[in-house]
TINU-358373 format. One record per atom (N, C-alpha, C): residue in one letter; x, y, z. Coordinates in steps of 0.05 Angstrom, whole numbers, plus 5000, padded with zeros to 4 digits. Example, Ala and Ser with C-alpha at 12.3 -4.5 7.8 and 13.67 -1.06 7.14 Angstrom:
// TINU-358373
A526448865156 A524649105156 A526449345156 S525749555142 S527349795143 S525850015157 
***
This chain:
// TINU-358373
M475746284766 M476846344787 M474046394802 T476146304831 T474846264850 T473746444869 D471046414877 D469946774890 D470346754918 P472346904932 P473346904951 P471747014966 A469747054960 A466447214980 A464746904979 A465246554971 A463246504978 A465046224986 Q467946354994 Q468946034997 Q468846085042 N469445755049 N469845795084 N466845895090 T464845835084 T463245985114 T461245825142 A463645625136 A463545485159 A463445765184 P462145745202 P462145875214 P465645815231 A466346035245 A468945995256 A468946045280 T470645925302 T470545835323 T471146065343 A469546055365 A469446325386 A471746345390 G472346575394 G474646625404 G476546675394 A476246605365 A477946695331 A478546955335 V481546945334 V484047255322 V484647235302 F485347405283 F487047365263 F488847585263 A492347415258 A495147665253 A494547855240 A494948095239 A495348165212 A498848255212 V500048265191 V502748335198 V502948525172 D503248735180 D502249065163 D505249205169 I506949275135 I508949335140 I509949685121 G509749815120 G510350025105 G513250015100 A513550335086 A516750355088 A518950495101 S516050545126 S518850735147 S517850605175 S515350405170 S514850225202 S513049975200 G513649725221 G511549615215 G510449565243 R508049325231 R506149295266 R506048935260 V505448855285 V503248465279 V501748595302 I498848655296 I496448605306 I494648455308 L493048425324 L491348245330 L487848355329 G487248215305 G484348305303 G482548165302 R479148265312 R477648085327 R475248215312 V472947995302 V470948155288 V468748095312 L468048295322 L465148225348 L462548245342 D461848075337 D459748035333 D456548185349 G455348455336 G453848585343 G451148485349 G450148265350 G447648135359 G444448205335 A442948155345 A441448235325 A440148545314 A441748725332 A439748945328 A442449145307 A444949015302 A447849065300 A448649015283 A449949085266 A452548975250 A454648875253 G456648895290 G458148775293 G460149005281 S463448915289 S464949075294 S467748985296 V469049105282 V472049035284 V474649285299 E475948955312 E477249205338 E479949085323 L482549245327 L485449125326 L486649185354 E489048985355 E490649105370 E492849095370 V494749305374 V497349305365 V499549155390 V500848975374 V502448725393 V505148795382 H505848905369 H507449075365 H509649115349 R510949315347 R511849585332 R514049485329 F515249625294 F518649585299 F519649775268 P521349895265 P521850155248 P522649935222 N522750105202 N523649955172 N525450195156 G526250165142 G527750405128 G529650295110 V530650475087 V532650315065 V535850355085 V537450125080 V540150165089 V542050205069 E543850355065 E546950295048 E547550035041 I548549795022 I548549535025 I552049575003 D552849604993 D555249604972 D554049784952 G553549994962 G553250244953 G549850254939 G549550074946 G545550104940 G544450144966 L542050214958 L539850234985 L537749994975 R538049885000 R536649575007 R535049565025 W533549395035 W531649315044 W533949185079 D533749145094 D535648955114 D532848765118 F532848625096 F530948415103 F531548255128 D533148075135 D533947895159 D533248105174 A533048295185 A531848335211 A529248525208 L527948525186 L525448545183 L524348245186 F525548065176 F523547825187 F523947755208 A526947835234 A526547705251 A524647855272 E522848125266 E522348315274 E519348175278 V518648065250 V515847835254 V515347725278 L517747505271 L517547345285 L517547335305 K518147635315 K518147745342 K515147795348 G514347985328 G511248095331 G508747795335 L509747595311 L507347325328 L507947215348 A510747295353 A510847195381 A508847325406 A509447635393 A507547685418 A505247635414 A503747675382 A501047625382 A500547345398 A501547135398 A500946805406 A500646915439 T503046985457 T502847155478 T499847195494 V500247455472 V497747625481 V493947425480 A494947225460 A492747165451 A492246925463 A494046755479 A493846605508 A492646625529 A494046885528 A493547055557 A489547055559 Q488847185527 Q485647175530 Q484346975517 D485046685534 D483446445515 D482646415493 E485046585475 E483946645441 E485046525427 T485646405406 T486246185387 T487246405364 I489846395350 I489646495316 I489046365299 T486646525290 T486146235269 T487546285245 S489546535233 S491446535210 S492746755206 I494646845210 I495446975192 I495547225162 G495847405162 G495947555133 G498147665130 I499247805110 I501047955109 I501148125084 D501548355095 D501648565077 D503748765067 T505048915058 T507149075056 T507049275032 W508749425019 W509049594997 W510149404979 A508649534939 A509649384924 A511449394905 V511949304888 V513549304869 V517349144871 D518549214896 D520048954908 D520348764904 Y522548604914 Y522348314918 Y524948174927 G525648024932 G527547824943 G528547574920 L530947494919 L530747304897 L531647064915 V530246824906 V532046624928 V531646404911 N534146264919 N534946024898 N533745704899 K533845554891 K532745274895 K532045124916 A535445324939 A536145084971 A532945344991 G532045534968 G530745714996 G532645985002 E534545994990 E536146255017 E535746435003 L535946615007 L534846844992 L538847004985 T538746964966 T541747194956 T542847404957 A541547464966 A542147844978 A539447964980 Q540248174998 Q538548395018 Q537148474988 P535148444989 P532548604960 P533348844963 Y533748964939 Y534349244936 Y531549454944 S531349594943 S528449814962 S528249934925 Y526050114923 Y525050204902 Y526550484896 R527350614931 R529150884925 R531450884918 D531450624911 D535350684891 D534750724864 D536650854854 D536450924829 D536650664808 R537750384811 R539550224787 R537150364763 S534150254778 S532750154747 S533150324726 R534650714724 R533350824718 R535050764684 A537250674686 A537850694659 A536750414651 A535850244670 A534249994649 A531250094633 V530950364641 V527250454628 V527850374607 A530150544596 A530850514556 A531250264543 P533050104561 P532349874535 P531049704534 V529149624559 V526049544558 V524149684550 H524449904540 H521950034527 H522749934494 Q526349864491 Q526949764461 Q524749514443 K523949354470 K523649094476 K521749054472 L518949244485 L516949254493 L516049564493 D514349624466 D513649964473 D512250064491 P512750234496 P511050324520 P507050244526 A506850354498 A504150344496 A503350034489 R504849924483 R503749564480 R503549384512 L506449584531 L505349504552 L503449614582 Y502849774567 Y500149944576 Y497449784574 G496449724546 G494749614532 G495449254544 T495749184558 T496148954571 T495848944591 T498449074610 T498649094636 T496649354657 G496849444631 G495449764645 G496649864667 L499349854683 L501249984693 L502650274684 Q501350444708 Q502250674708 Q504250704706 F507650844683 F509150774685 F512050984711 L512250774725 L514650954745 L518050794739 Q519550944746 Q522150754726 Q522350594756 F520650464778 F521550354798 F520350144790 N518150014773 N516749904772 N518249594772 T517649374787 T519449144784 T519948974750 L518449104728 L520848944707 L521749114696 Y522249384701 Y525849474705 Y528449404721 Q526549364749 Q529149244763 Q530649004759 L527648794742 L528348564743 L530748524722 A530448794702 A532448854672 A535048944687 T536048944710 T537349044713 T539948774737 E537948654736 E539248354747 E540948184733 P544048164740 P546148014714 P545247694717 D543047564731 D543847204732 D541447254747 L538647114733 L537247014743 L536046714735 D538246524729 D537646274726 D537746124751 G536046014764 G535445924780 G535345974802 V533646184801 V532746344826 V529746414813 Q527646484838 Q524946624836 Q525846844841 A523047014840 A522447324847 A520847254863 L520247384890 L519347324905 L517847664919 L515447784911 L514947934930 L514948004962 I515148294977 I516048325003 I514548095015 P511648215014 P510947985027 P510647665024 D511047584999 D510847324994 D513747234993 L515847345000 L517547295017 L517647195039 I515847375060 I514147265078 I514347015094 A511846935067 A510246765073 A511246605062 F513046645050 F515346365031 F516146315065 L518046415077 L519346305097 L518146285123 L515946305128 L514046285142 L512445955143 T511745895122 T511345705106 T511745545092 G514845535081 G516545485055 G513845365023 Q512245605024 Q510345535004 Q510945834984 R512345754961 R512146054940 R510446134930 R507346344926 R507546324917 R506846594917 T505846844896 T505247104888 T502447154886 E501247374906 E499347374916 E497847594885 A495347504885 A494647764858 A494148074861 T494448104877 T493548484874 T496448544882 N499748444886 N501648644888 N502448454864 A502348264854 A503348154820 A502448434808 S500248544813 S499148684779 S502048954780 T502448984804 T503749214805 T506649204792 T507448934785 T511148854764 T511348974744 G508948994727 G508149024707 G508348814687 L508848544696 L509248384681 L506848234678 F503648344688 F501648244693 F498748344672 D497848104670 D495748194647 D493648264662 A492548474659 A489948744674 A487748614661 V487048444650 V484748324639 V484048084643 A486847924632 A486747664636 A485847554666 G488247724685 G488847684712 G491047454711 E492747414693 E494547234687 E497647404688 W499747174695 W501747334683 W501947304653 A503347594656 A503747674623 A506447584608 T505247254598 T508347084601 T510747174571 E509547324552 E509847434528 E512447584530 F511147874568 F513947944562 F516347974587 L515647724594 L517047484611 L519247544585 T518547304561 T519847234546 T521047434528 A520247634510 A520547894508 A522947934524 L522348024559 L525448104567 L527347994568 G526347734558 G529647514574 G528747354599 L526847344607 L526347334646 L525547024636 P526446874651 P525046604661 P522746484667 K520846324652 K517546454646 K517146404670 K518446164684 K517446164725 K518446294735 L519746594720 L521546704746 L519846754786 F516546734776 F514246894794 F513546534802 P512546534828 P511046294825 P507546344824 P507146134831 P505346074818 P503146314838 L500646484825 L498246674843 L496846564855 V495846714877 V493446594889 V492446874895 Q489846854906 Q488147044904 Q488147084930 P485847374932 P486047374971 P483147244981 G483747205001 G482447035016 G483746655024 E485446654996 E486146294986 E488146145012 T488045985025 T491345945036 T493345855022 V495645915030 V498146035020 V498445735030 G498445705060 G499945425066 G500245445101 T501045385116 T501345335147 T504145295152 L504045435176 L506945535187 L508545265189 L510745235178 L513245175177 L512444975216 P513144775225 P513744685250 P515744825265 A518944905247 A519845015262 A519945415274 V517845405252 V517545745262 V514645695285 A513245515282 A511745555309 A511745425326 S513245295325 S515045245353 S517245555368 Q517945625336 Q519145965354 Q517946165351 V515346155350 V513446325350 V511846335377 G511445945377 G508245875394 G506145935397 L505445865363 L502645865350 L502745475346 P499945385334 P501045135334 P501945085295 A503844925289 A504344845269 A502344855241 G498544845258 G498244845235 G496645195226 T497545275239 T496845525238 T497345675210 K495245815195 K494745795166 K496146055167 V496846105135 V498146345128 V495246435106 V493346615108 V491846705090 V493146985070 A492846905047 A492647145020 A491847325033 V492347505037 V489447825026 V490348025015 G490048295012 G490148374981 G493748524996 S496548314991 S498748425004 S500248574993 H499248664975 H499048994973 H497849184984 D499649275002 D498349505021 D495749675016 T495849784999 T493249994981 T491449814982 A491249554967 A489549354962 A487749284979 S489149255017 S487449115033 S486749455045 A487649695040 A486749985055 A484350025035 V483749975017 V481850094994 V480749855000 A480549625005 A477749485009 A477049505037 A478849665061 A477349705095 A475549935087 V475250085062 V474950435061 V471850485058 P470050535087 P468050455085 P466750625073 A466750595054 A464650855036 A461750635031 Q458950735032 Q457050655035 Q455050775003 E457750924991 E455051034959 E458050874938 E456750774911 E458650684895 E460350854884 N458751144888 N461151344861 N463451474882 F465851334894 F466551464913 F469751484906 A471451684910 A474051704900 A475351644923 Y478251604925 Y479151424954 Y481651624955 I482351514970 I485551734977 I486951555004 S489051284996 S491051205005 S493051405022 S492851555047 S495151745052 S497051635065 G498951635056 G501851615077 G503551665063 T505751435059 T509051525053 T507451625028 W507251535017 W505551504997 W503151614985 S501651714964 S498951724975 S498451674948 L495751484953 L494951244917 L492251354919 V491351594900 V489751754886 V486451634864 G485251514872 G483551384846 G480551294853 L479651094838 L477650944840 L477250634840 E475250574846 E475350294855 E472850304825 L473549974797 L472749974783 L472249674778 K470149694760 K469649294761 K471849244728 H472649424719 H473849334689 H477349564685 P478349394669 P480649614671 P480149924648 V481750124658 V482550324633 V484050294615 L483750164597 L487750154582 L487050354557 T485750544548 T486850734546 T488750814524 E488350954507 E491351184509 E491851414521 A488451534526 A489151774536 A489851734577 S488051464573 S489451414605 S492551314614 R493551214589 R496951124593 R498051434590 E497351634575 E497851844577 E497852104606 A494651924615 A496052134647 A496851864660 N498551724656 N499551544670 N498151424701 F495151394684 F494251204710 F493150934714 T493850864731 T495250514735 T492450384739 N491850114726 N489849954737 N491449754749 E490249604767 E492449424794 E489249294805 R489949094816 R487948944816 R487148874851 G485148824852 G483249004885 G483048774891 V481648714918 V479748404926 V477948424912 D477148204921 D474748074897 D475148194859 G478048224857 G477148254826 G476548524815 T476848684836 T476748944831 T478649094822 I478749304801 I480949474791 I480949724814 R483949804814 R484249994834 R486250194812 Y483750394801 Y484350474778 Y485750774790 L488150794787 L490251064800 L491951154797 R493151414807 R495151514807 R496951464831 N499551394838 N501151334858 N503651624855 M502651804876 M502852084878 M504952124910 G506252274899 G506952404920 G506252344951 G508752394964 G506652275000 G508352545021 L505952455042 L507452445067 L510952455077 W511952265060 W514052275057 W515752475059 L515152695043 L514952995039 L516253075069 L513953085085 L513653115108 L514953095130 S516152775126 S516952635141 S519652665130 E520952575118 E524052785110 E524553015122 C523453215116 C523453455127 C523353455169 Q521753265166 Q521953335203 Q525453175206 R526552965192 R527652765195 R531252995192 T531553135172 T531953445178 T531853605192 W530153555199 W529753825225 W531953735238 A530353525257 A531853425272 A533553345281 A535653245255 A538753355259 A540453545260 E537753845255 E538654025270 E537854155290 G537454045296 G536554105320 G533754225326 F531354265309 F529054315312 F527254035314 T525954115326 T524953815331 T521253875337 P520254055321 P517154055330 P515753895331 E513253885358 E511153705356 E509153765321 L507853555314 L507253555288 L504953565296 T502953555313 T500553835306 T501354165314 A502654135325 A504254445338 A504954665302 L506154465281 L507054425254 L505154505240 L502854285242 L500754265217 L499454605230 T499054685256 T497254965261 T498255115262 A501055255256 A503155335246 A502255485220 A502555235207 A501755195184 A498955315160 A497355165179 A494755215176 A494455525175 A495755675203 A495455995199 A495756055174 L497656045170 L499156195138 L496056195106 P496756555102 P495256515079 P494556295060 P492856275050 P493056075026 P495356194994 G494656034979 G495856234949 G498656214948 G500056004976 G502556024978 G503555844960 P506655924943 P507655634935 P507655374929 Q507755164905 Q507155024913 Q509454904884 I509854614902 I511354424877 I510254104869 N512354004851 N510753744837 N511653574859 P509753374877 P510353234899 P511053014887 D509452984855 D510152684843 D513452714836 D515052914821 D518852964817 D519352764831 S521052604812 S522952374818 S525252474837 Y525352764828 Y527752954845 Y527552874881 F525152934885 F523552824919 F524552524933 I525552274903 I524552024918 I526351974938 A528851984926 A531651924943 A531452054968 P532551914994 P532452055022 P535352265011 D534352525036 D536552725031 D535652975047 N536653175038 N535753515054 N533453485038 M530553455053 M528653515041 M526853815033 P527553945065 P528054215064 P528754355039 D531854345038 D532654385017 D531754424992 R532254174978 R529854054947 R527254144943 I525954184970 I522854374962 I523454654964 R524654724976 R526055014966 R527855104939 A528854974934 A530254994904 A528254954880 A526654674886 A524554654860 A522254894869 V521255014892 V519855354884 V521955494868 R524855534879 R526155774865 R526155664833 R525155454820 R525555294790 R522755504768 T520855494800 T517955634782 T517955974788 G520855924799 G520656264792 G519456504817 D519056334847 D517056334863 D519356314888 V519056434915 V520556414931 V519056344953 L520656064975 L520655944995 L520956035017 P520156195034 P522156185063 P522655935071 D525856025087 D527355785107 D525755725128 D522955675124 D521355605160 D519155475157 P519955215177 P518755015177 P515755035178 A514455235183 A511955195181 A510655295145 A511155485141 A511655495101 A512655335096 I513055085094 I514954885081 I512854685089 T512554655117 T509354405114 T507354515100 R507754905088 R504254985078 R504954845053 C507154845048 C507454805021 C507554585009 I508154415026 I508154065021 I504854065028 M503054235048 M500154105045 M498254185020 D498854405014 D497854484987 D498454384970 S501554294955 S501954154934 S501053964943 L500153754968 L499553464953 L495753454944 A494253674962 A491153704964 A490953804933 T493754064929 T491954114886 T492153734868 G494753664880 G494753384868 G492453274869 Y491453224886 Y490352964890 Y487553054880 A485953354879 A483353514870 A484753454829 R485653434823 R488053524798 R487453144786 T488252904804 T488252674799 T485952504801 I483252664819 I480952614809 I479052634791 R479952934785 R477553134771 R478652844739 D481652824740 D481852734710 D481052294706 A481652214732 A480251994733 A477851994732 E475752094735 E473552204739 E472452194707 R474352374692 R474452354662 R474852204649 L477552044658 L478051744639 L477151534645 A474151484665 A473451394680 A471151354668 D470151584655 D467651614656 D465851644677 R466651694698 R465651664733 R465751884734 T462751994753 T461752154773 T463252104797 V463752344815 V464952254849 V463252444861 D461652334873 D460052384898 D461952524936 V463452334937 V464952394954 V468252254955 V468652354972 V471752284972 V474052125002 H473251945007 H475851785035 H478651705019 V478151865048 V482051945058 V482851695078 V483751535076 V485551305089 V488351335100 G487951145122 G491551245124 G492551365141 G494651375153 G496051605167 G494551915162 G495051975129 G493652195121 G491252325137 S489752165143 S486452275151 S487052365165 Q488452295189 Q488752455213 Q489252705212 N491352825186 N491552975184 N490453265179 R489353445193 R486853575197 R486653775160 L488353945176 L490254105151 L489553985123 L490853805112 L490653665090 L486953425083 C486853525100 C484053335099 C482353685086 Q482453885096 Q480854085094 Q481154235066 L483954175071 L485554335037 L484554125016 T483853825021 T483053665007 T480953744990 A479353765009 A476253775012 A475854064984 D478054384999 D476954624985 D478454624967 A480654394952 A480854354919 A480154194903 T478053944918 T475853764910 T474453894907 G473454234918 G470454234924 G468554014918 K469753754942 K467753534946 K467853444981 R465753364990 R466153285014 R468453075021 V469553055043 V471852785047 V471552755075 I471152525074 I471052275093 I473552195100 A473952335124 A476252165130 A476451875158 G478951745149 G478551585171 G477551315147 P478751075170 P480250985184 P483351015178 V484951085205 V487351135209 V488050855195 E487450625211 E488650375209 E487650185176 A486550355154 A485350165132 A486349865128 T489349915132 T490449685118 T489949495134 A490249545155 A491649215163 A488149235177 L484949325168 L482649285175 L482549105160 G483249155131 G483249115100 G484148735103 N486648695113 N488448545118 N486048335147 V485348355161 V484348295180 V481348245163 L480048335165 L477148335138 L477747945127 V479848065102 V479547855084 V480247575105 Q481547685122 Q481747445134 Q479747295148 A477747485160 A476547405176 A475047225167 R473347285125 R471647275107 R472747005101 A475446985088 A476346705092 A475446445122 A475446655141 A475246295162 A472546315166 G470246465145 G467346475146 G466346585176 Q467446695195 Q467246945215 Q465847195200 V465947225175 V464547435160 V464147385141 T461547455128 T459747375096 T460747585078 G459547595053 G458847755035 G461247855016 G460448074999 G462448244998 G463248554999 L464648664982 L466448734997 L464648995009 T461349004995 T460449225021 T459249185044 E459248925052 E457848815075 E461048885086 L462948795081 L466248925099 L466349255098 R465849355081 R465449595094 R463949665114 S461349605100 S459549665123 S460549605157 L461149385162 L462949295185 L465549555195 V466349635179 V467949825192 V467050115194 A465650105171 A464250455183 A462250495203 G461350175214 G460050185237 G462450145266 S464550095260 S467250055281 S467550335287 H468950485272 H470550675268 H469550935269 G471451155283 G470051415290 G471151525260 L469151685243 L469651895219 L469152115230 Q472052265207 Q470952515211 Q469952605174 V468452825176 V467552995145 V468953245152 F468753255128 F470853655123 F468553735091 T467453985093 T467053975075 T467654205065 P467654355035 P470054535023 P468954755035 E471354925035 E469455195054 E470155415036 L467555495017 L468255654996 L470655904996 S469855965017 S471556275016 S475356195012 R475656025021 R478255845013 R478655744991 L476455714966 L476955614944 L478855794923 
***
C-alpha cells in the first residue's frame, strides 16, 4: 500500500487553497481551507472559510425514507462555484477538492452512469427484516472476525440484502457517488468502505467471500482508493459549470466524516480517547491493529479504517440528534427556546435525574422525540417532567454516562489506558455535555475544534499536494496550534 504521508512532496503553488465538501445528515457546507506558513518560529496554521451552506435531510419517497440526492448534488455544485468565485477574488488557485459525508448509505449506478433511484437513508426501517436472513448465510461471529464491524441494523450489507436486483449496477457510497459525478471515475474510498460490513479489517481489501455468500456481484463496489490518492479530475462540463479548470483534482480524503474528524483530533499524547460529537456520537480509541475478539464483538465495538491505515476502534452511539429532534418538535408546537438558554436551564437542575439509553433503536427515526424520551423513562419506572430543560438534562446526562461507559469498555477490550478525552465536532461547543463527560469519565476533557471534519479533509488534501508533510502527529500539531481549545476537569462534587 502506498504511504500517503510520503506522496507528492513537491512544494505546493503559492496561493493554493483546498475545497472541502463536508456533508452531514442534517446540513452540508463547502469550505475553503488554507494552510498558512508560520515561518521559522512557528509550525503554521490552518484556516477555514465557509463559502456555502445548505440543508440536508431525509424525505419520504414511495413510502420510504430517502435522500434527495439530486438536490444535494446541485448544492455541491453551487458550493464549488462559490468557492471558485471567492478564490479567484483573492487571487488563489483551488488545488483540489475533497469530499466527506456520513457512512453506510449508497446509490446504485447503472452502466450508463445513471443513478437508478434516490438513495435510501439509513433511518429507513427496510433493512431490519434483512438481518436474520443475512445471519443465516453468514454467522455474526464470522462476520465480526473478518470485518470487525459493529452490528447496526442499517449497515450496508443489510441494506444491500433488501435490493431486488443488483445486476448491471454498482453501489457507490455517498461521497464516492459525488466524486463520480464530478470526475466520471468510480472508486470506493477505504475509510468508508470499512463501514459496509464487506471489508476485511486486517487485509484492508474487500471481503469478496462475503459478497459471494450473500449472492452479491463481486464487482458491486468499485476498486478501493486510499486517503491522499487522486480519484480523478473534474469533467469538462462540471468544470465549466462551477468555474474551475478541468484539470482540478478530486482527492480522496477520509470520506467517512468521522475518519476526517479523527485525523484532526488535536492530540499531543498517544493514549487518548475521542468523541466525535454531532448527530451521532462516535466514541473510541485510535489503534494500530483491529481488535477482533469475541469480547469485542459482544461489546459491539467497531474497527473502522482511519487515515494512514489506522484503526478507529469505537462504538457508534446516539448523539445530539436526540436534542435537535426535540427542538424540531418544540418549534412545531410554538416553543423555540434559544439553545444556550436551554442548556443553561438544564445545567441548573440537580444531578441524578432520570436517564435513557441513547443507543436504543427506538430513537432512530424522526418523530415526536420529547414524547419518546419520556416514554422510555417511564419504562424504567421513573418519571420525567414534560419540561424542555428537564428533557435536555436527561439527554445530556444519558450521553455523558454512555460516553464514560464506552471509553471504559474500549480501554478494557484494547488493553489501553486513556489519559485524556478529546471532544470534536458540534458537541465540543456544548459546555454542559463536556463538563458532564469529564465528571462521568473522571478524565480531563479537551474540547475542540468544532470543524474537525473539515480540517481533516483539508489537511489530507494539503499533504497530498505537498503543502504539509509528515504523519498524523504533524497534522494534529497544526490543528492544535490553529484553534482555541477548552479544557474541562472532573468536578468531584458532582461525581
